[in-house]
Every structure is written in structure tokens, then in C-alpha cells.
N, C-alpha and C positions, 0 to 999 in steps of 0.2 A: 283308836278312831281313825277312819281312812281318810288318807290326805286327799285334799280337792286338787285336780289338774289345774294348772294356771294356764290360762288361754295365751295362744301363741301371739307375740307382737308382730305388727308388720314388718318389722327389720328382720326378725326370725324367720318369718314367712319368706321373705325375699330370699334370704340366705339358703334357705332349705331349697326354695326353688331352683338358685342358682346351680347349687352345688348337683342337683338332680340333671340340670342342663350339661354342666360340666362332665358329670358320669358318663353321659351319652353322646359326647363328642366323638368323632372320627380322630380328630388331632390329640396328641397328648397335652396333658396339661399338668404342670406341677408347682407346688408353692413351696419356697425355700425363705427360712427366716433370714432376714437382713442382718442381724446381730451377729450370728454364728454360722450361717451358711448351710444350716441344717436342713434336710428335706422333710417338710411336715405334711404334704400331701402329693398323690399321684394319682391320676384318674386311671380308670381301668385301661385306655387307650395307650398311655405311656407304659402300663405294666407290659401290655402286648408287645408294643414296640422294641423294648429292651431285653424282654424276655425274662426278668426278675420276679419273684413274689412280691406282693405289696410290703412284707415286713422287711423284705431286702433292701427296700428303696427308702420307705419312710424312716426316719432317724439316722439316716447317714449324711455324710457331708456332699453337697451336690458335685463336687470334683471327683467324687470316687467313680462315677461313669466316664471320666474321660480319658484321654491316652496320657501316659506318662509326660510325653513331651507338652500337652497343653496344659498340664496342672504342675509344672515345673514352676520355680520362681521366675518372674518375669515373663511367664507363658501367656498362652491366650485366655486361661481363666483368670489371672491376675488382671490382665488388661481389661477384660469384660466387667468385673466388678468394679475397679476404677472409673470406667465409663458410667455405670448405674449410680454410683455414689454421688457422681456429679450431675449427670443429667437425668436418671430416674427411669433410663427407658434404654434398651439396647436392641439390635436386630443384625443376625448374620447366620453363617454357617458354622456349625460345630461338628467335630468330629468325636465318636464316642466309641465304645465297645457293648456288642449284647453280652449275654450272660453264656452263650456258647462260643464266647472269644471272637466272634466274626466283628468287623468294624461297621459302624453305622453312622451314616451323615445326616443331620437334620437341619432343617431351617429353623432357627429359634428366634422368636420374639419375646422380649421380656419387658414387663411393665411393674412400676413399683406400687404396691395398694396398702392400705392399712386393713389388718385382719383384726376381728374383734377379741379373738383369742391369743392369737401369736404376734400381734402389734404389725409393725411394718415387714412386709413380704415382698419377694419377686416372684410374680406368677409369670411362668414360662409357657408358651404355646409352641408346640414341637410339631413339624412336619417331618416326616421320613423323606428324604430326598437320595437314599443311597442308590437306587437304579438309575436315576438321574445322573448321580456324579460317576456311575461305573460306565454308563453310557459316554459321558463327557472324557474320562479317562481313557475308553477304548478309541474313541474318536481322535483324542490326542495322540495315543500310541499311533494310530492309523496315518494319521497326518505326519508323524515323525517316521514313520516307515516311508512313506510316500516322499518326504522330503529327502531322506537318505537315498533312496532312489534316484531322484532327480539330481541331486548334488553330484552322484558318482558318474553323471554323463559330462563329458567334456563340451558337447555341444549344447545348444539351447533345448531345455526340456520344461515342461510346465503342464498344469492342469486347470482346465478352463471349465466354465459353467456353460450351458447351452447358449448362453447369449454373449458369450466372450467374455465374462468378467474371470479375472486371473483368480484363480483359488490357491494356487501353489505356483512356484517358479524357482528354477535354479539360479545362481549368480551369474552364469554364462547368459542366460536368457536376460535377466534384467540388465546387465551391462550392454548387451547389443541394442536394448531398447531404450538406452541412455537412463536408466533408474537404478534404484536400489530395489532388493527384493520386496522389503517392508512397504515401499511406496507403492510398488506394483501390485500386490496382493491386495484384492477387493476393488479394483479399478477395470474398466473395459480396455482389453489388450490394444483395441483400434485406435485408442488416444494416445497412445506412444508411437505411432507411426505416421507417415503423410498420408492424406486423405485417399489419395489414388490406392496406395498399398492397401491401406484400412478396408477400402471397399472390397478390393480382391479377396482378401484373407477372410472378410465377413462372408462372402459369398460362397467360399469354400468350407468355410465353418458350418454354414447352414446347410451345406450339401450333405456333409459328414453325419449332421443330428437328424437330417431328414430321410437318410438311406440308411443309417446305421451300420454303414461302412466305412472302412478308411479311405480317406481322399488323400492323393499326394500330388505335389504340383511343385513346380520350379518359378521363381520370380526374383526379381532384383531388388534392391534396396540399397541406398546409399554407395552404388557402383559395386556391390557385392551380390554375388548370385548364392541363392539359398534353395536347397532341396527340403521342402516342409510336408510332414505328414499330419493330418488330423485324424486320431483314432479315437472312435467312440468307446465308451466304458458302459456296458448294459448291465441292467439288473437280471435276474433270472426269467423274468417274463420278455426279456427283449427290448425293454424301455432304456433310451439313452439318459443315463444320468450326469455324465460328465463327458469332456472331450480330452484326450491325453495330447498333447502339442509336442512333436519332436521337429528340429530345424536344424540341418547342417549347413555350413559354409562350405561350399564347393566350388568358390571363386577360382583356385588354382587348378583343380581339376577341371572345371568348365573351359579354361583357357588352355590347358594341355589337350583336351578332346578337341577345341576349336582348332589347334595345331595340328593335330593328328588328322581332322577331317580335311584340313587345308592340303596337308601332305598327302593324303590318300586322292584326293581331287587331283592335285598336280602328277601324281603317279598315274592316275587313271589317263590324264591328259596325255602324258609322255607316252603311254603305251599304244595310244591311237593317234600321235600327231609326229609328222615329222620334225625334228628339232631344227633343222636349218630354216625351212620354208615356212613352218607353221601350217603347213597342208596336213589332211587325213593321211596316215602312212598307209602301207600297202594291206596291212590287216584290216583297218577301218573301211578301207575303199572295198576290199572284198566282202566285208559284211553289209555294205550298202548294196552291192552288186547283187548279193544272193538274195536280199529282202524284193531288190527291183524283179529279179527273174520269179519270185514266188508270186509277186503281183501280177506280172503278165500272164504266168500261167495258171491264174485263177481269176482272174477279171479279163483278160485279153488286152490288145495293144500292141504297142511297140516303142522302141527308144533307139538309142546309139550309144555305142560303147567305143572309145577312141584311144589311141596311144599316141603319144606327141614324145618326138626325140629330137634334141638339139642337134643341128647339123654341125659336124666338125668340132665336136665340143673337146674333143681330145687335143686336136691341133691348139684351140683356144687356151686350154689349160696350159700346154706345154710353151705357147708363146707368152702368155701374160700372167701366169701364175694360177694357182689354185684359189686364191683368195678372189681374183677376177671370176673365175669360173663359179664360185659359190656366189658371186654378185649376180651372174647371168641367170642362175637358177632361181634367186630370191626374187629379180624382177621379173621373170617369167610367170612366177607363181603369183604375184601380185596381178599382173595383167590377166591371167586364168580367172581370178577371182573376180576382178573387175567386169569382165566381159561374159561371164555365165549367169544363169539364172540362179535364182535362190533355191530351185528346186534341183538343180544340177550339182553334181558332186565331183571334184577334181582332187586328185591324189597324187603324191610322188611315190612311184612304182618302184623305181630303182635307179641310183646314178642320175643320169640327164634325162629320164624317161619318166612321163606324166600320163596318168590314166584319168580318162573322162568319163562321166557317165550322165546322159541326157533323157531323162525318161520323156516320153510322149513326143520324141523328135524324130523328123523325117531325114534322109539322108541330106536332101538339098539344103534344109534348114541347118543342119550340123556343119555342112561344109561352108555354109555362109559365116557361121559363127567362128570357125578356123580361120576363115580368110580375114574376119575383122582382129583377131588375136595375132595373126601373123602380121597384119599391118601395123598395129601397136607396137611390136616388138621392133621392126624396122624404124619406126619412128623414133625410137630411144636410142638408136645408134649414134647420133650425134653427140648423145651425152657423154661429158668427159668421164665420168665415173664408170661408164659401161664399156666403150671401146671406139675407135675411129672407123671401126667397120661393122657393117650390120649384122645382126645375130639371127639366123632362120631357123627353123625347124620343118621337119617332114612329119605328117600324121597319116594313121590309119584308122579307118573307121569300121565298124561292122554292125548290123541291125541287130537289135534283141528280139528274139522269137520264143514262143513257147515251146519248152521241151530242150531247150539248151542247156549245158552247163557253164558256168563261169569260166571254165578251163577252155572250152570250146571257143566260147566269145572271144576270149583275150587271145587265144590261137589265130583266129581269124583275122581280129584288128592287128596282130603283130605281122600276119602275111602282108597285109594290105601296107602296113607302114615299111616293110621291105621293098614292096613294089614301088613306093613312093621315093625311095632311097635311089632304087635303080633307075626311075625316071628323070634322076638329075637333082633329087633333094628339092627341099622348099616348095613341096606341095602335098596334096591331101589324095588318097586313094581309097576307094570303098571297096571292101571285100565282096567278093562276087558269090 
């Protein structure tokens, strides 16, 4: 007699429908019997995930898919079971292996259920996160590589986000900012600087991000001088991803450079200045005379070149000593500076001879200036540090005209000077 099919109960219908849903899920689903840890079911997704055939999975202990480290006594598997026995649920990341031997990472959520056939079971839902873990591992390795490079630098080095957030830093950078590396990472770098310094740094950072090109600058912080470079890190499309920071303490070097610049300035001044009087020396005066003659030749006009010579200077030296003679020259140079215009040039030509260049001056005006200088020197005579006798000088003047050379002009002025000496000294003559 044929058997009569029993109608499906609502519970059996619900279970069948549930299993059909589970079989179609993208996530892996497995059932493990609680009392012995044997796998009693695995849906197609979990079979594909691990690469084993269904009969290789069902009937085995759940730990056979785990690494030796995780299923060792006191390992991850034992810890998870203890948690499930106490709380009936667990969630975390688990490392296993596929049939081909490759490692697989899964995000596993386990819940305890009552199964009509197997009694109490653990239902695990598996999500393959292997690619995510590999990406995290690669990122971690890249971070370690970057950190190793930064730590190899004896100067400040770091990696910033485009907004100035510190992504990585070496110990030198953290120390100079008054922080530890862990406290620095993840925070805005400007928060570790005085506001005015932070504003300057942020402006330079934005320039580097905006242009995609390195930005180098020098600034001062806490009385130290730093040469800093913001170097953009670009992707293949040229977009700025991050900005590398390198900062060198150049305080000592900057001080050395400042000393060198000062020394160079003193050298330049010494090369163009008479050391006794502080007036331009012969070389400097000749440069000025050449420029004036070029101006007259190009634009026209005239001026005066003069030579002044102290009368009886050798006799003054012999009678009162060379120190006295030096004081006479210094006093004369002071009077010359005081009486001449800013546009005029006076220099010590040689010994007790001084040269004058008076642009746009006429002979009469120049002679009047020489007379004022002479009167000022005579007025100094009563001064005890000069001498009880008046100090006089003779002067020869020549007009600057287009087409003349500096040597021609000075020769004419020197001739006029000799004429003044021949006329009894303490007078001025103009070259004819």
C-alpha cells in the first residue's frame, strides 16, 4: 500500500525556507555542534571561501581550518569557545587557511542557537576580509618604511596631510616641537608652534599644496634659525597626496654666514676707504671721477676737480711728530666733510694730498668753498690738540669738460696746485 505524504509543518517549512536563504547568502555560514565542536553544515559560500569540498568540511572539528598557532592550547580557538560558553555570542577577526595553503582572514560573528537535529549549535557568519588585511599590512609596512627613513635623518623630518595634520614624524621633529612622536601624530602641526610661526608655516604649506612644487624658506623660532622644505608627494595623476617636511637647524651656519658677510663688508669698506681719515681712498675717488666724466660726456654740464695739499706738512711732522701730523690730516678730513655738499666727493689721494670732485660747480663757487675750508682750518689752530700755529693748505682746481680723461683733469689740477705753491702757498689757483 502506498505511503501517504505527511503535510509539512509550519516549523519545517520555516526551517526549509531559512536553509534556502542561507544557501543563497554571499557570506559564508557554518553550523558547529557545541558539545563536540564538529561542523555539521556549511553553505556554498563558505565552501567557495575556503576552497574545500563540502564533505571535507562537514564532519571535521571546526579548528581544522585554523592555523596551528590559533588552535594550540590557550590559543585563539580556546579563548573563543570559553567566551561562547559564557556569553553565547562572539565577534572578531580570525585567521585560517584555504585548501591551496594560502592564508584567509575572516570577520566572524558567532551566535548560539538550538537546532532541531543537532541540539545547541554555534552559527558562524563569515566575511572574507583577506584583501582588507593585506591592504592594512601593506600600509603598515609602508608606514614602517617611511618611519625608518624619517628616523634615519638627524634633522626634523615628517609627513603631513594637506591640511597640516601630522601623519608621521621622527624623534627630532617631535623634540623640537616640544612633544613626543605619539602625541604629535594625528594633530595639526601648527598647534605646537607660536601663532605667528604657525601662520607662516601654514601659508608655505598651502603654497606647496597649491602649486605641487617644493617650497623652501628660512624662519626663526625660539631664537633658532631653520631652513625648511615642504615637498609635495604626488600620485600618478599629479594630485598632491601628502607633503613631506624637512627642517634643518642652521643657527650656527647662519651666524657664520652673518660673520662672513660682516667681514666681507668690512673688507669692501677697507678696499675703498682710507684707514686713517675714513675718507674714500684713491681707488674709490677715481671710480667716482670716471662716473662723473661719463655723465658729463653723455648729458653735458661741468664740474670742478681739485687737489688740496697741506702747506709745510713735512716740517710739521718733523717739529711735532707723526702723531701730530696724523691729527692734522684727520681734522682736515673732518672739515672737508662738513663743508662739502652731499653730492661732492672728497678722498685722500696720497700722503697729505686730498682730491675733491664737485659736480655741477663753477670755478667761483668752488673757490668760495675752498676759502671756507681754509678759514675753518685756521680757526682750529688755537686748539691745544692741533698746534699753536695755524695749519694752511694750497689748492689747485680744474674744470671737468666732456672728452677729458681722469688723468688729464688731475694733471691740470696738480699744475694749478703747483702754481698756488709758487704764489706763496695758502691760496687757490684755477688751471687755465
